[in-house]
C-alpha positions, 0 to 999 in steps of 0.5 A: 553322103554330104548334102551341106558342107560348110567350113569355116563359116562367118556371117556378121549383118552390116553394123553388128558388132560381133559375128552373126556365125563365126569360124563353123564348121560343119554337114549334113549327111544324106538321109541325116534328121538334123537338127540346129539348137541353140537360145535367142540371138544365138544364130540359127536362123542365120545359120539357115539363111547361110545354108540356102544361099539365102546370104553370102559368106563373110568368110568360110565355104558354103556347098550342096552336093559337091558344088559351091552352094551360090553355082546353083541358080535360083529356079535350079536349087528349088528342084532341091530343097524347099523351105519352110519359112517360122512364120509367112504374110500373107497377102491376099486371100487364096486357098489352101491348093491354090497355096499347096501349087505354088511348090511346084515352080520349078516344075510348071515356070511361071505361067504355072501350067499343072500337068498331070505328075502336077497334080498328083504330087501335090494329091500326095504333099497335102494327103502326106501333111494331113490337110487332104481335106482343108484344099478349099478352105481359104488361109485366113480361115485355118489356124496356126498348127494347120497353116504349119503343115499347109506350108510343109505340103507347098513345101513337099509339093516341090519334091525337093530332096531336102527339107530345111525348117525354121522354126517350125513348132513356134507357138504352136500345141502339143496336138500339132509338136507332135504331129510335126516332128512324127511327120519330119523323122517318117519322111527321113525314114520312108521317103529317103528325105534330109531335113535340117530344121532350127528349133527352140525345142530340145527335148522333141530335137533330142528325141526324134533328131538323129544329129544336133548343133548346139549353138552359142553366141554364133559358135558351136557349142556341141554336135552328134548324136543327142547324148553326147549334145544333150547334158546338164553342163552343156545345155546349162552353159549355152542357156544360163539356167541350171537343169537335168537331165534325164531318160526317155525310152520310147514304148517298145523301142529300146531306144532311150533319149535325153530330156531336160528338166528345167530348175527353179532356183531352190532345186539348182542349190539344192543340186550344187 
C-alpha cells in the first residue's frame, strides 16, 4: 500500500530562476525505509516539506493515505506523521523529558494534560531512542548526537505511522550515525513504521534503505533499489565527481549493498 503519492509535483520559490522541484513523481510504500539523496540544492528538504504539506505545490498533486495532503488538519496529520528536523533553536531551557512530552500534543491537546497512556508512550519512546537515562538533563547540556536522539524520541512519542527525518546524521560522529540508521531500520522491521529520510550519506542509505530516490537540480535522476540507483555513472554525474562503486556484504547475512568510494583526480585518470 502506498502512503505518500506524488504526481508531477513542481515547486518554485518566489524570485527563484528555476523550480526547486520539477515534475516529481514517486510513491512511498507502507513499511519502507525510503531515502532521498542528492547534492546541496538538489531539492531534498523542499521535497520533504511538500510531502508534509508545509509548502503548497506549484503544480501536481500530493496525497497521503489516499487523501490530498491539503485536506488533513494540522493536529490530525500529527497523529499520522512525525517530523525530525536537522536542527532547531531552543528558545528556553527545558529537560529532556519535557521536550519528549511535547510529542504527545496531538493526543493531549493544548492543555497538555498527561494521562497514564501518555506517560507510557513517553517512557517507551525514550527507551527506544536510547535516552531513558537523560530525562532530567537540560537540553542545552547535551551533545549534538544526544540532542538528535531526543528529537527522535519526541517524534516516536507521537506514535505516528510515518517518521520523516531531514539530515538526521549531519555533523554526527560514526557511533551516532550508525545508531540512527540502525534505529530507522529496526522501526520499519519491528513496528511497521514507514521512514522517509533525506541524507547526504550515500553509503548508509544504500546499506539500510529499501528504496532510494536520487535528486539532481529538482529532478529525479534515479529511483529504485540501492543497486539500481547507486552506480558509478549516476553518482558521478549527479555529484560531478568520479567514483568507484564497490559491494559490502553484511557479515553472515548474505545481503550485499553498493558502497561509494570517491576517486582522486589521478585515480580517475588511471581508470579512464
